[in-house]
DOZAVEX-926446 format. One record per residue (C-alpha): y, z, x. Coordinates in nm, 4 decimals. Layout:
BEGIN
@Y = Y&Z = Z&X = X
...
This chain:
BEGIN
@Y = 0.0038&Z = -0.0044&X = 0.0091
@Y = 0.3594&Z = -0.0296&X = 0.1022
@Y = 0.6569&Z = 0.1403&X = -0.0259
@Y = 1.0247&Z = 0.1844&X = 0.0193
@Y = 1.0814&Z = 0.4893&X = -0.2123
@Y = 0.9537&Z = 0.8412&X = -0.1427
@Y = 0.8699&Z = 0.8997&X = -0.4972
@Y = 0.6280&Z = 0.5975&X = -0.5021
@Y = 0.4416&Z = 0.7323&X = -0.2104
@Y = 0.3837&Z = 1.0627&X = -0.3646
@Y = 0.2784&Z = 0.9269&X = -0.7079
@Y = 0.0057&Z = 0.7183&X = -0.5159
@Y = -0.0972&Z = 0.9991&X = -0.2950
@Y = -0.1255&Z = 1.2615&X = -0.5908
@Y = -0.3252&Z = 1.0094&X = -0.7977
@Y = -0.5560&Z = 0.9207&X = -0.5072
@Y = -0.6126&Z = 1.2862&X = -0.4167
@Y = -0.6919&Z = 1.3919&X = -0.7719
@Y = -0.9181&Z = 1.0977&X = -0.8523
@Y = -1.1094&Z = 1.1757&X = -0.5292
@Y = -1.1538&Z = 1.5624&X = -0.6172
@Y = -1.2584&Z = 1.4687&X = -0.9740
@Y = -1.5408&Z = 1.2371&X = -0.8363
@Y = -1.6575&Z = 1.5202&X = -0.6210
@Y = -1.5518&Z = 1.3636&X = -0.2983
@Y = -1.3922&Z = 1.5295&X = 0.0194
@Y = -1.0423&Z = 1.4204&X = 0.0760
@Y = -0.8292&Z = 1.4161&X = 0.3873
@Y = -0.4689&Z = 1.3481&X = 0.3908
@Y = -0.2603&Z = 1.2380&X = 0.6948
@Y = 0.0989&Z = 1.2305&X = 0.5804
@Y = 0.3915&Z = 1.1044&X = 0.7589
@Y = 0.4378&Z = 1.3324&X = 1.0846
@Y = 0.8088&Z = 1.3811&X = 0.9834
@Y = 0.7253&Z = 1.5394&X = 0.6400
@Y = 0.6854&Z = 1.9216&X = 0.6585
@Y = 0.3448&Z = 2.0377&X = 0.5396
@Y = 0.5039&Z = 2.2730&X = 0.2895
@Y = 0.6595&Z = 1.9578&X = 0.1132
@Y = 0.3313&Z = 1.7812&X = 0.1167
@Y = 0.1436&Z = 2.0661&X = -0.0535
@Y = 0.4211&Z = 2.0962&X = -0.3114
@Y = 0.4044&Z = 1.7403&X = -0.3825
@Y = 0.0142&Z = 1.7201&X = -0.4071
@Y = 0.0152&Z = 2.0344&X = -0.6253
@Y = 0.2765&Z = 1.9247&X = -0.8665
@Y = 0.2842&Z = 1.9694&X = -1.1678
@Y = 0.0362&Z = 2.2576&X = -1.1130
@Y = -0.1662&Z = 2.4442&X = -0.8629
@Y = -0.5078&Z = 2.2734&X = -0.9432
@Y = -0.5616&Z = 2.1568&X = -0.5800
@Y = -0.5262&Z = 2.4933&X = -0.4350
@Y = -0.8900&Z = 2.5756&X = -0.4952
@Y = -0.9945&Z = 2.2378&X = -0.3461
@Y = -0.8050&Z = 2.3342&X = -0.0272
@Y = -0.9631&Z = 2.6768&X = -0.0128
@Y = -1.3015&Z = 2.5442&X = -0.0331
@Y = -1.2513&Z = 2.2735&X = 0.2200
@Y = -1.2761&Z = 1.9782&X = -0.0254
@Y = -0.9038&Z = 1.8875&X = 0.0208
@Y = -0.7760&Z = 1.8822&X = 0.4069
@Y = -0.4439&Z = 1.8165&X = 0.5388
@Y = -0.4730&Z = 1.6515&X = 0.8795
@Y = -0.2830&Z = 1.4109&X = 1.1319
@Y = -0.3641&Z = 1.1260&X = 1.3654
@Y = -0.3271&Z = 1.3570&X = 1.6584
@Y = -0.5898&Z = 1.5739&X = 1.5191
@Y = -0.8111&Z = 1.2878&X = 1.4275
@Y = -0.8072&Z = 1.1403&X = 1.7877
@Y = -0.8171&Z = 1.4818&X = 1.9748
@Y = -0.8905&Z = 1.5423&X = 2.2537
@Y = -0.7420&Z = 1.1867&X = 2.3250
@Y = -0.3787&Z = 1.1701&X = 2.3414
@Y = -0.3422&Z = 0.7822&X = 2.3076
@Y = -0.4639&Z = 0.6120&X = 1.9943
@Y = -0.7667&Z = 0.3741&X = 2.0168
@Y = -0.9308&Z = 0.2163&X = 1.7243
@Y = -1.2605&Z = 0.3218&X = 1.8612
@Y = -1.1873&Z = 0.7002&X = 1.8803
@Y = -1.0243&Z = 0.6871&X = 1.5280
@Y = -1.3071&Z = 0.5056&X = 1.3554
@Y = -1.5781&Z = 0.7083&X = 1.5334
@Y = -1.4106&Z = 1.0287&X = 1.4037
@Y = -1.3897&Z = 0.8815&X = 1.0686
@Y = -1.7458&Z = 0.7932&X = 1.0565
@Y = -1.8440&Z = 1.1242&X = 1.1634
@Y = -1.6201&Z = 1.2855&X = 0.8862
@Y = -1.7830&Z = 1.0707&X = 0.6492
@Y = -2.1434&Z = 1.1774&X = 0.7469
@Y = -2.0256&Z = 1.5451&X = 0.7605
@Y = -1.8940&Z = 1.5269&X = 0.4032
@Y = -2.2031&Z = 1.3896&X = 0.2559
@Y = -2.4028&Z = 1.6475&X = 0.4610
@Y = -2.2080&Z = 1.9115&X = 0.2840
@Y = -2.2820&Z = 1.7834&X = -0.0489
@Y = -1.9854&Z = 1.5806&X = -0.1394
@Y = -2.0187&Z = 1.2373&X = -0.3044
@Y = -1.8099&Z = 1.0710&X = -0.0132
@Y = -1.5032&Z = 1.0842&X = 0.1840
@Y = -1.1689&Z = 0.9442&X = 0.1132
@Y = -0.8588&Z = 0.9360&X = 0.3318
@Y = -0.5019&Z = 0.8696&X = 0.2875
@Y = -0.3229&Z = 0.7596&X = 0.5952
@Y = 0.0583&Z = 0.7325&X = 0.6066
@Y = 0.1406&Z = 0.4839&X = 0.8906
@Y = 0.4376&Z = 0.6825&X = 1.0096
@Y = 0.1942&Z = 0.8159&X = 1.2897
@Y = 0.2444&Z = 0.4901&X = 1.4668
@Y = 0.5953&Z = 0.5452&X = 1.5802
@Y = 0.5245&Z = 0.9347&X = 1.6280
@Y = 0.2293&Z = 0.8379&X = 1.8825
@Y = 0.4376&Z = 0.5441&X = 2.0370
@Y = 0.1531&Z = 0.3100&X = 1.9394
@Y = 0.1749&Z = -0.0650&X = 1.9816
@Y = 0.1638&Z = -0.2376&X = 1.6520
@Y = -0.0778&Z = -0.4993&X = 1.8009
@Y = -0.3331&Z = -0.2249&X = 1.8534
@Y = -0.2777&Z = -0.1223&X = 1.4787
@Y = -0.3116&Z = -0.4810&X = 1.3585
@Y = -0.6395&Z = -0.4984&X = 1.5424
@Y = -0.7804&Z = -0.1868&X = 1.3939
@Y = -0.6672&Z = -0.2836&X = 1.0442
@Y = -0.8510&Z = -0.6185&X = 1.0691
@Y = -1.1675&Z = -0.4938&X = 1.2433
@Y = -1.2603&Z = -0.1992&X = 1.0258
@Y = -1.5333&Z = -0.3243&X = 0.8158
@Y = -1.7877&Z = -0.1146&X = 0.9767
@Y = -1.6123&Z = 0.1968&X = 0.8353
@Y = -1.7095&Z = 0.1160&X = 0.4840
@Y = -2.0333&Z = -0.0895&X = 0.5247
@Y = -2.3126&Z = 0.1275&X = 0.3796
@Y = -2.0916&Z = 0.4559&X = 0.3643
@Y = -1.9147&Z = 0.6082&X = 0.0648
@Y = -1.5816&Z = 0.5921&X = 0.2408
@Y = -1.2378&Z = 0.4990&X = 0.0785
@Y = -0.9215&Z = 0.4654&X = 0.2581
@Y = -0.5648&Z = 0.3794&X = 0.1766
@Y = -0.3162&Z = 0.2911&X = 0.4610
@Y = 0.0380&Z = 0.3424&X = 0.3579
@Y = 0.3293&Z = 0.1314&X = 0.5185
@Y = 0.6815&Z = 0.2555&X = 0.4731
@Y = 0.8770&Z = -0.0730&X = 0.4519
@Y = 1.1745&Z = 0.1089&X = 0.6067
@Y = 0.9831&Z = 0.1621&X = 0.9288
@Y = 0.7865&Z = -0.1602&X = 0.9569
@Y = 0.9146&Z = -0.5300&X = 0.9711
@Y = 0.8497&Z = -0.7526&X = 0.6657
@Y = 0.6253&Z = -0.9556&X = 0.8947
@Y = 0.4003&Z = -0.6591&X = 0.9801
@Y = 0.3757&Z = -0.5440&X = 0.6105
@Y = 0.2899&Z = -0.8998&X = 0.5066
@Y = 0.0228&Z = -0.9078&X = 0.7798
@Y = -0.1325&Z = -0.5811&X = 0.6486
@Y = -0.1219&Z = -0.7072&X = 0.3013
@Y = -0.3326&Z = -0.9942&X = 0.4092
@Y = -0.5473&Z = -0.7961&X = 0.6353
@Y = -0.6714&Z = -0.5496&X = 0.3527
@Y = -0.9089&Z = -0.6406&X = 0.0727
@Y = -0.6936&Z = -0.4702&X = -0.1973
@Y = -0.3179&Z = -0.4245&X = -0.2058
@Y = -0.1974&Z = -0.1535&X = -0.4519
@Y = 0.0812&Z = -0.1955&X = -0.6990
@Y = 0.3999&Z = -0.0131&X = -0.5745
@Y = 0.4388&Z = 0.1841&X = -0.8909
@Y = 0.1880&Z = 0.3209&X = -1.1328
@Y = 0.2316&Z = 0.1500&X = -1.4754
@Y = 0.3689&Z = -0.1808&X = -1.3263
@Y = 0.2502&Z = -0.5368&X = -1.3745
@Y = 0.1846&Z = -0.7941&X = -1.1158
@Y = 0.1227&Z = -1.1701&X = -1.1830
@Y = -0.0204&Z = -1.3838&X = -0.9076
@Y = -0.1274&Z = -1.7350&X = -0.9005
@Y = -0.3358&Z = -1.8860&X = -0.6119
@Y = -0.6522&Z = -1.9547&X = -0.4552
@Y = -0.9354&Z = -2.0185&X = -0.5124
@Y = -0.9077&Z = -2.1765&X = -0.8494
@Y = -0.5275&Z = -2.1563&X = -0.9178
@Y = -0.5642&Z = -1.9098&X = -1.2020
@Y = -0.2972&Z = -1.6881&X = -1.3180
@Y = -0.4146&Z = -1.3231&X = -1.2497
@Y = -0.2553&Z = -1.0207&X = -1.4102
@Y = -0.2928&Z = -0.6747&X = -1.2331
@Y = -0.1844&Z = -0.3248&X = -1.3751
@Y = -0.0458&Z = -0.2461&X = -1.7050
@Y = 0.0355&Z = -0.5089&X = -1.9690
@Y = 0.2140&Z = -0.2711&X = -2.2026
@Y = 0.5260&Z = -0.2884&X = -2.4086
@Y = 0.7326&Z = -0.2099&X = -2.1238
@Y = 0.6046&Z = -0.5081&X = -1.9317
@Y = 0.5729&Z = -0.7585&X = -2.2279
@Y = 0.8682&Z = -0.9683&X = -2.1249
@Y = 0.7372&Z = -1.0251&X = -1.7688
@Y = 0.3964&Z = -1.0974&X = -1.9173
@Y = 0.5197&Z = -1.3591&X = -2.1502
@Y = 0.7532&Z = -1.5057&X = -1.8776
@Y = 0.4714&Z = -1.5498&X = -1.6294
@Y = 0.2561&Z = -1.7222&X = -1.9041
@Y = 0.5455&Z = -1.9630&X = -1.9827
@Y = 0.5766&Z = -2.0396&X = -1.6107
@Y = 0.2192&Z = -2.0969&X = -1.5639
@Y = 0.1768&Z = -2.3139&X = -1.8643
@Y = 0.4676&Z = -2.5283&X = -1.7544
@Y = 0.3083&Z = -2.5596&X = -1.4110
@Y = -0.0161&Z = -2.6731&X = -1.5232
@Y = 0.1174&Z = -2.9096&X = -1.8051
@Y = -0.0014&Z = -3.2336&X = -1.5934
@Y = -0.3407&Z = -3.0977&X = -1.5296
@Y = -0.3626&Z = -2.9842&X = -1.8993
@Y = -0.5780&Z = -2.6844&X = -1.8009
@Y = -0.4997&Z = -2.3360&X = -1.7075
@Y = -0.7103&Z = -2.0226&X = -1.6192
@Y = -0.5808&Z = -1.6743&X = -1.7056
@Y = -0.7476&Z = -1.3775&X = -1.5729
@Y = -0.7164&Z = -1.0305&X = -1.7542
@Y = -0.9991&Z = -0.8475&X = -1.5781
@Y = -0.7679&Z = -0.6493&X = -1.3359
@Y = -0.5513&Z = -0.5211&X = -1.6086
@Y = -0.6079&Z = -0.1415&X = -1.6901
@Y = -0.4408&Z = -0.1966&X = -2.0316
@Y = -0.3654&Z = -0.4780&X = -2.2675
@Y = -0.1337&Z = -0.4065&X = -2.5530
@Y = -0.1464&Z = -0.5779&X = -2.9048
@Y = 0.2032&Z = -0.7252&X = -2.8229
@Y = 0.0952&Z = -0.8814&X = -2.5017
@Y = -0.2317&Z = -0.9963&X = -2.6469
@Y = -0.0363&Z = -1.1520&X = -2.9281
@Y = 0.2138&Z = -1.3137&X = -2.6991
@Y = -0.0657&Z = -1.4839&X = -2.4978
@Y = -0.2243&Z = -1.6238&X = -2.8230
@Y = 0.0976&Z = -1.7461&X = -2.9461
@Y = 0.1904&Z = -1.9285&X = -2.6155
@Y = -0.1666&Z = -2.0808&X = -2.5963
@Y = -0.1463&Z = -2.1988&X = -2.9624
@Y = 0.2009&Z = -2.3737&X = -2.8838
@Y = 0.0761&Z = -2.5300&X = -2.5750
@Y = -0.0285&Z = -2.8605&X = -2.7328
@Y = -0.0217&Z = -3.0439&X = -2.4190
@Y = -0.3144&Z = -2.8428&X = -2.2676
@Y = -0.6723&Z = -2.9293&X = -2.3405
@Y = -0.8079&Z = -2.6005&X = -2.2278
@Y = -0.6830&Z = -2.2516&X = -2.1448
@Y = -0.9633&Z = -2.0208&X = -2.0343
@Y = -0.9005&Z = -1.6659&X = -2.0653
@Y = -1.1183&Z = -1.4347&X = -1.8508
@Y = -1.1349&Z = -1.1020&X = -1.9950
@Y = -1.3351&Z = -0.7663&X = -2.0086
@Y = -1.5205&Z = -0.6696&X = -2.3076
@Y = -1.2529&Z = -0.4664&X = -2.4779
@Y = -0.9749&Z = -0.7329&X = -2.4239
@Y = -1.2209&Z = -0.9977&X = -2.5609
@Y = -1.2863&Z = -0.7775&X = -2.8897
@Y = -0.8935&Z = -0.7352&X = -2.9146
@Y = -0.8160&Z = -1.1175&X = -2.8742
@Y = -1.0835&Z = -1.1992&X = -3.1314
@Y = -0.9434&Z = -0.9552&X = -3.3860
@Y = -0.6068&Z = -1.1123&X = -3.3255
@Y = -0.7285&Z = -1.4519&X = -3.4140
@Y = -0.8320&Z = -1.6077&X = -3.0741
@Y = -1.1192&Z = -1.7970&X = -3.2383
@Y = -0.8520&Z = -1.9976&X = -3.4463
@Y = -0.6906&Z = -2.1174&X = -3.1201
@Y = -0.8615&Z = -2.4424&X = -3.0634
@Y = -0.7717&Z = -2.4902&X = -2.6883
@Y = -0.8317&Z = -2.1177&X = -2.5982
@Y = -1.1794&Z = -2.0334&X = -2.4497
@Y = -1.2182&Z = -1.6458&X = -2.3873
@Y = -1.4777&Z = -1.5684&X = -2.1387
@Y = -1.6037&Z = -1.2115&X = -2.1088
@Y = -1.6668&Z = -1.0834&X = -1.7380
@Y = -1.7554&Z = -0.7539&X = -1.5783
@Y = -1.4560&Z = -0.5709&X = -1.4394
@Y = -1.4371&Z = -0.6314&X = -1.0593
@Y = -1.4345&Z = -0.2545&X = -0.9661
C-alpha cells in the first residue's frame, strides 16, 4: 500500500491487525521508526482496548527492522527473510493459524538502506509465502519515496491496497481489456461507478464488446447495479456486455431485470480471494 495521509495508514494498520487476531494469527507490526510506540499502541487500540490482551499473551507484537535483522546492523534481504521465515514457523509451532506482518517502509531511511536493495527484496520474496501461512503488507509513505519508486513497488507486488477503506477503484487493462471494479460500489461512489462505465462503453464502441468484472467488489448497491443495467440497455451499439460477478451480485442483477437486457450476459465466478 501507499499513503500520503497518516489517517489512511492507521485505518489500514488497524483493520489488518484486527483481522489477523480474529483469524487466530500472530501479528507483528513494524511501524515507521519516527512514530513513538505510545502513539502506535493508542492507534491500534482505538476505539477500545481490545488488542491489549493480544499483546499480553504475545499474539500481537510491536517490533522494528533493527530488531528483525539483529545482530546485523546493515539490512540484507537474506537476513530479513530468514528471520520472517523463522517467525512464521515459530507462530505455527505456538498454535497460531499463521503470521502476518505490517511493515512501514520508513525504516529504509532510518537504516540508510539503498532503495535498489529494497527493490530487489520486494521483487524476490516469493519464497516467504510459498507453502507458508504468511501475509505481509509493505506500506510506502509517498512523502518519503519518489513516485517512480512507489510505482515500481505497486508493479512488484501481487496486490495493491486501496488507499482508503470504503473507496472504489476502476481499472482497464490486460489481459482482456476488461473494466474491473475494486472496493465499494455504494451510494457514495455511484457517480464514479457510472462514469467509469460510460467511458468504458464509449471506448469499446468500435469493438462492440465489453467485459465488466465485479468480482473484486466487497459491496454492490442497488443503485450501482441499476446504473449498470440502465447503461448496458442503452448501449445499443454493443453486441455483448459480459458481466463477471459473484453469486450474490448475480442474484441482485437478475432481481433488477438483467435477463431482460438482451446484450448483457452475466457470468457467475468465484471471488478471487
